[in-house]
SEZAVEX-901476 format. One record per atom (N, C-alpha, C): residue number from 1; atom name; y, x, z. Coordinates in steps of 0.05 Angstrom, whole numbers, always signed. Layout:
N
+-----+----+--------+--------+--------+
!   k !  a !     yy !     xx !     zz !
+-----+----+--------+--------+--------+
! NUM ! CA !      Y !      X !      Z !
...
+-----+----+--------+--------+--------+
This chain:
88
+-----+----+--------+--------+--------+
!   k !  a !     yy !     xx !     zz !
+-----+----+--------+--------+--------+
!   1 !  N !   +204 !   +290 !     +2 !
!   1 ! CA !   +178 !   +275 !     +2 !
!   1 !  C !   +151 !   +290 !    +13 !
!   2 !  N !   +142 !   +277 !    +18 !
!   2 ! CA !   +117 !   +295 !    +31 !
!   2 !  C !    +98 !   +288 !    +15 !
!   3 !  N !    +85 !   +310 !     +7 !
!   3 ! CA !    +59 !   +315 !    -20 !
!   3 !  C !    +35 !   +304 !     -7 !
!   4 !  N !    +21 !   +297 !    -29 !
!   4 ! CA !     -7 !   +282 !    -20 !
!   4 !  C !    -32 !   +296 !    -11 !
!   5 !  N !    -25 !   +330 !     +2 !
!   5 ! CA !    -48 !   +346 !     +5 !
!   5 !  C !    -36 !   +343 !    +38 !
!   6 !  N !    -12 !   +341 !    +53 !
!   6 ! CA !     +2 !   +344 !    +75 !
!   6 !  C !    -10 !   +310 !    +88 !
!   7 !  N !     -7 !   +299 !    +67 !
!   7 ! CA !    -11 !   +268 !    +86 !
!   7 !  C !    -48 !   +260 !    +80 !
!   8 !  N !    -58 !   +276 !    +58 !
!   8 ! CA !    -83 !   +273 !    +69 !
!   8 !  C !   -102 !   +286 !    +97 !
!   9 !  N !    -80 !   +313 !    +95 !
!   9 ! CA !    -96 !   +326 !   +121 !
!   9 !  C !    -76 !   +315 !   +152 !
!  10 !  N !    -58 !   +294 !   +147 !
!  10 ! CA !    -50 !   +289 !   +172 !
!  10 !  C !    -68 !   +270 !   +172 !
!  11 !  N !    -83 !   +252 !   +159 !
!  11 ! CA !    -95 !   +227 !   +159 !
!  11 !  C !   -120 !   +237 !   +179 !
!  12 !  N !   -121 !   +262 !   +158 !
!  12 ! CA !   -159 !   +274 !   +173 !
!  12 !  C !   -151 !   +279 !   +211 !
!  13 !  N !   -123 !   +289 !   +208 !
!  13 ! CA !   -120 !   +300 !   +233 !
!  13 !  C !   -111 !   +282 !   +259 !
!  14 !  N !   -102 !   +261 !   +249 !
!  14 ! CA !    -98 !   +236 !   +266 !
!  14 !  C !   -131 !   +221 !   +272 !
!  15 !  N !   -147 !   +217 !   +245 !
!  15 ! CA !   -173 !   +199 !   +259 !
!  15 !  C !   -181 !   +224 !   +277 !
!  16 !  N !   -187 !   +249 !   +270 !
!  16 ! CA !   -204 !   +263 !   +277 !
!  16 !  C !   -193 !   +257 !   +320 !
!  17 !  N !   -162 !   +261 !   +319 !
!  17 ! CA !   -158 !   +261 !   +349 !
!  17 !  C !   -169 !   +230 !   +366 !
!  18 !  N !   -169 !   +215 !   +334 !
!  18 ! CA !   -178 !   +194 !   +361 !
!  18 !  C !   -212 !   +191 !   +360 !
!  19 !  N !   -226 !   +200 !   +346 !
!  19 ! CA !   -251 !   +202 !   +358 !
!  19 !  C !   -264 !   +186 !   +337 !
!  20 !  N !   -297 !   +184 !   +346 !
!  20 ! CA !   -311 !   +172 !   +338 !
!  20 !  C !   -307 !   +150 !   +337 !
!  21 !  N !   -315 !   +124 !   +317 !
!  21 ! CA !   -311 !    +96 !   +329 !
!  21 !  C !   -283 !    +89 !   +328 !
!  22 !  N !   -264 !   +100 !   +330 !
!  22 ! CA !   -235 !    +86 !   +334 !
!  22 !  C !   -215 !    +87 !   +302 !
!  23 !  N !   -214 !    +66 !   +308 !
!  23 ! CA !   -190 !    +59 !   +277 !
!  23 !  C !   -162 !    +69 !   +280 !
!  24 !  N !   -150 !    +81 !   +264 !
!  24 ! CA !   -113 !    +79 !   +274 !
!  24 !  C !    -99 !    +65 !   +252 !
!  25 !  N !    -70 !    +74 !   +258 !
!  25 ! CA !    -59 !    +47 !   +235 !
!  25 !  C !    -40 !    +73 !   +221 !
!  26 !  N !    -40 !    +62 !   +196 !
!  26 ! CA !    -27 !    +79 !   +177 !
!  26 !  C !     +6 !    +83 !   +187 !
!  27 !  N !    +15 !    +63 !   +198 !
!  27 ! CA !    +41 !    +81 !   +217 !
!  27 !  C !    +36 !   +107 !   +234 !
!  28 !  N !    +17 !   +105 !   +254 !
!  28 ! CA !    +15 !   +133 !   +272 !
!  28 !  C !    +14 !   +164 !   +250 !
!  29 !  N !     -4 !   +158 !   +228 !
!  29 ! CA !     +3 !   +177 !   +202 !
!  29 !  C !    +37 !   +180 !   +196 !
!  30 !  N !    +46 !   +159 !   +189 !
!  30 ! CA !    +71 !   +170 !   +184 !
!  30 !  C !    +91 !   +184 !   +204 !
!  31 !  N !    +86 !   +175 !   +232 !
!  31 ! CA !    +96 !   +180 !   +254 !
!  31 !  C !    +86 !   +200 !   +264 !
!  32 !  N !    +63 !   +215 !   +255 !
!  32 ! CA !    +59 !   +245 !   +250 !
!  32 !  C !    +68 !   +258 !   +240 !
!  33 !  N !    +86 !   +252 !   +215 !
!  33 ! CA !    +88 !   +261 !   +198 !
!  33 !  C !   +119 !   +267 !   +197 !
!  34 !  N !   +140 !   +250 !   +204 !
!  34 ! CA !   +169 !   +246 !   +210 !
!  34 !  C !   +177 !   +235 !   +232 !
!  35 !  N !   +169 !   +236 !   +251 !
!  35 ! CA !   +177 !   +234 !   +271 !
!  35 !  C !   +180 !   +201 !   +277 !
!  36 !  N !   +195 !   +204 !   +302 !
!  36 ! CA !   +195 !   +172 !   +308 !
!  36 !  C !   +219 !   +164 !   +297 !
!  37 !  N !   +238 !   +161 !   +272 !
!  37 ! CA !   +262 !   +156 !   +258 !
!  37 !  C !   +252 !   +134 !   +242 !
!  38 !  N !   +253 !   +109 !   +242 !
!  38 ! CA !   +234 !    +91 !   +236 !
!  38 !  C !   +233 !    +90 !   +209 !
!  39 !  N !   +264 !    +87 !   +192 !
!  39 ! CA !   +267 !    +96 !   +168 !
!  39 !  C !   +250 !   +111 !   +151 !
!  40 !  N !   +250 !   +137 !   +167 !
!  40 ! CA !   +239 !   +162 !   +155 !
!  40 !  C !   +216 !   +155 !   +146 !
!  41 !  N !   +197 !   +145 !   +173 !
!  41 ! CA !   +165 !   +144 !   +172 !
!  41 !  C !   +165 !   +106 !   +147 !
!  42 !  N !   +173 !   +102 !   +158 !
!  42 ! CA !   +171 !    +74 !   +135 !
!  42 !  C !   +170 !    +83 !    +97 !
!  43 !  N !   +185 !    +98 !    +97 !
!  43 ! CA !   +191 !   +105 !    +67 !
!  43 !  C !   +162 !   +121 !    +62 !
!  44 !  N !   +146 !   +131 !    +81 !
!  44 ! CA !   +116 !   +146 !    +73 !
!  44 !  C !    +89 !   +129 !    +88 !
!  45 !  N !    +99 !   +103 !    +80 !
!  45 ! CA !    +82 !    +84 !    +84 !
!  45 !  C !    +65 !    +73 !    +56 !
!  46 !  N !    +82 !    +77 !    +40 !
!  46 ! CA !    +68 !    +73 !    +15 !
!  46 !  C !    +49 !   +102 !     -3 !
!  47 !  N !    +62 !   +119 !     +0 !
!  47 ! CA !    +51 !   +151 !     -8 !
!  47 !  C !    +21 !   +145 !    +13 !
!  48 !  N !    +22 !   +140 !    +35 !
!  48 ! CA !     -1 !   +139 !    +45 !
!  48 !  C !    -24 !   +122 !    +49 !
!  49 !  N !    -10 !   +104 !    +41 !
!  49 ! CA !    -35 !    +79 !    +27 !
!  49 !  C !    -45 !    +84 !     -1 !
!  50 !  N !    -35 !    +98 !    -19 !
!  50 ! CA !    -39 !   +113 !    -43 !
!  50 !  C !    -59 !   +139 !    -28 !
!  51 !  N !    -59 !   +147 !    -10 !
!  51 ! CA !    -78 !   +173 !     -6 !
!  51 !  C !    -98 !   +165 !    +13 !
!  52 !  N !   -100 !   +140 !    +29 !
!  52 ! CA !   -115 !   +127 !    +40 !
!  52 !  C !   -136 !   +123 !    +14 !
!  53 !  N !   -119 !    +94 !     -3 !
!  53 ! CA !   -152 !    +93 !    -18 !
!  53 !  C !   -158 !   +115 !    -34 !
!  54 !  N !   -145 !   +134 !    -35 !
!  54 ! CA !   -170 !   +162 !    -58 !
!  54 !  C !   -185 !   +172 !    -44 !
!  55 !  N !   -183 !   +168 !    -11 !
!  55 ! CA !   -208 !   +184 !    +11 !
!  55 !  C !   -220 !   +171 !    +18 !
!  56 !  N !   -222 !   +137 !    +16 !
!  56 ! CA !   -239 !   +110 !    +20 !
!  56 !  C !   -251 !   +119 !     -5 !
!  57 !  N !   -243 !   +123 !    -30 !
!  57 ! CA !   -262 !   +111 !    -63 !
!  57 !  C !   -274 !   +137 !    -59 !
!  58 !  N !   -264 !   +170 !    -42 !
!  58 ! CA !   -287 !   +190 !    -43 !
!  58 !  C !   -312 !   +190 !    -11 !
!  59 !  N !   -302 !   +167 !    -12 !
!  59 ! CA !   -333 !   +170 !    +24 !
!  59 !  C !   -315 !   +182 !    +47 !
!  60 !  N !   -288 !   +200 !    +46 !
!  60 ! CA !   -277 !   +209 !    +61 !
!  60 !  C !   -278 !   +198 !    +92 !
!  61 !  N !   -258 !   +170 !    +77 !
!  61 ! CA !   -258 !   +157 !   +101 !
!  61 !  C !   -259 !   +123 !    +97 !
!  62 !  N !   -261 !   +104 !   +116 !
!  62 ! CA !   -267 !    +78 !   +111 !
!  62 !  C !   -235 !    +59 !   +115 !
!  63 !  N !   -238 !    +48 !   +100 !
!  63 ! CA !   -209 !    +22 !   +107 !
!  63 !  C !   -221 !     -6 !   +116 !
!  64 !  N !   -210 !    -11 !   +130 !
!  64 ! CA !   -222 !    -38 !   +150 !
!  64 !  C !   -200 !    -53 !   +155 !
!  65 !  N !   -200 !    -85 !   +152 !
!  65 ! CA !   -178 !   -106 !   +156 !
!  65 !  C !   -195 !   -130 !   +178 !
!  66 !  N !   -176 !   -121 !   +195 !
!  66 ! CA !   -190 !   -153 !   +207 !
!  66 !  C !   -223 !   -145 !   +227 !
!  67 !  N !   -216 !   -115 !   +226 !
!  67 ! CA !   -254 !   -103 !   +234 !
!  67 !  C !   -269 !   -100 !   +219 !
!  68 !  N !   -262 !   -108 !   +194 !
!  68 ! CA !   -289 !   -112 !   +173 !
!  68 !  C !   -284 !    -88 !   +145 !
!  69 !  N !   -300 !    -77 !   +141 !
!  69 ! CA !   -291 !    -53 !   +107 !
!  69 !  C !   -284 !    -61 !    +91 !
!  70 !  N !   -265 !    -64 !    +80 !
!  70 ! CA !   -251 !    -69 !    +46 !
!  70 !  C !   -257 !    -54 !    +32 !
!  71 !  N !   -260 !    -63 !     +1 !
!  71 ! CA !   -262 !    -44 !    -25 !
!  71 !  C !   -223 !    -40 !    -21 !
!  72 !  N !   -229 !     -3 !    -25 !
!  72 ! CA !   -202 !     +3 !    -30 !
!  72 !  C !   -187 !     -1 !    -59 !
!  73 !  N !   -201 !    -12 !    -73 !
!  73 ! CA !   -186 !    -29 !    -96 !
!  73 !  C !   -172 !    -40 !   -102 !
!  74 !  N !   -185 !    -61 !    -75 !
!  74 ! CA !   -173 !    -93 !    -85 !
!  74 !  C !   -168 !   -100 !    -50 !
!  75 !  N !   -163 !    -94 !    -26 !
!  75 ! CA !   -154 !    -99 !    -10 !
!  75 !  C !   -131 !   -104 !     -5 !
!  76 !  N !   -121 !   -125 !    +11 !
!  76 ! CA !    -91 !   -132 !    +15 !
!  76 !  C !    -72 !   -138 !    +46 !
!  77 !  N !    -56 !   -129 !    +35 !
!  77 ! CA !    -39 !   -124 !    +66 !
!  77 !  C !    -49 !   -113 !    +94 !
!  78 !  N !    -47 !   -107 !   +108 !
!  78 ! CA !    -49 !    -92 !   +137 !
!  78 !  C !    -75 !    -88 !   +144 !
!  79 !  N !    -82 !    -58 !   +140 !
!  79 ! CA !   -104 !    -44 !   +142 !
!  79 !  C !   -106 !    -27 !   +165 !
!  80 !  N !   -130 !    -13 !   +171 !
!  80 ! CA !   -135 !     +2 !   +179 !
!  80 !  C !   -149 !    +22 !   +179 !
!  81 !  N !   -160 !    +51 !   +193 !
!  81 ! CA !   -161 !    +79 !   +178 !
!  81 !  C !   -191 !    +84 !   +199 !
!  82 !  N !   -209 !    +95 !   +184 !
!  82 ! CA !   -229 !   +106 !   +208 !
!  82 !  C !   -239 !   +122 !   +192 !
!  83 !  N !   -253 !   +137 !   +208 !
!  83 ! CA !   -273 !   +157 !   +189 !
!  83 !  C !   -301 !   +154 !   +171 !
!  84 !  N !   -301 !   +169 !   +152 !
!  84 ! CA !   -331 !   +153 !   +139 !
!  84 !  C !   -350 !   +156 !   +146 !
!  85 !  N !   -377 !   +148 !   +142 !
!  85 ! CA !   -397 !   +142 !   +150 !
!  85 !  C !   -411 !   +172 !   +152 !
!  86 !  N !   -410 !   +194 !   +130 !
!  86 ! CA !   -411 !   +220 !   +138 !
!  86 !  C !   -395 !   +235 !   +152 !
!  87 !  N !   -376 !   +225 !   +158 !
!  87 ! CA !   -358 !   +238 !   +181 !
!  87 !  C !   -364 !   +232 !   +213 !
!  88 !  N !   -380 !   +216 !   +221 !
!  88 ! CA !   -388 !   +193 !   +250 !
!  88 !  C !   -409 !   +218 !   +256 !
+-----+----+--------+--------+--------+
């Protein structure tokens, strides 16, 4: 399994590649880590979510749902990742 530091780095890398003002789907991070094998990258979705929540709580990224910011401790369902306010 991929560790939290590797996931954190992958989130930052994929977000940086997207650029300012662009959001990304967590599955993009999973594919960057595990390749195109759907079974492999799907196993990373929960760990990616956990790391993304921590990063959002720390202000490093923002989590959005339907284009609006969400509380990282309380959101449910599908989400997207954008760079945090101090990263833009």
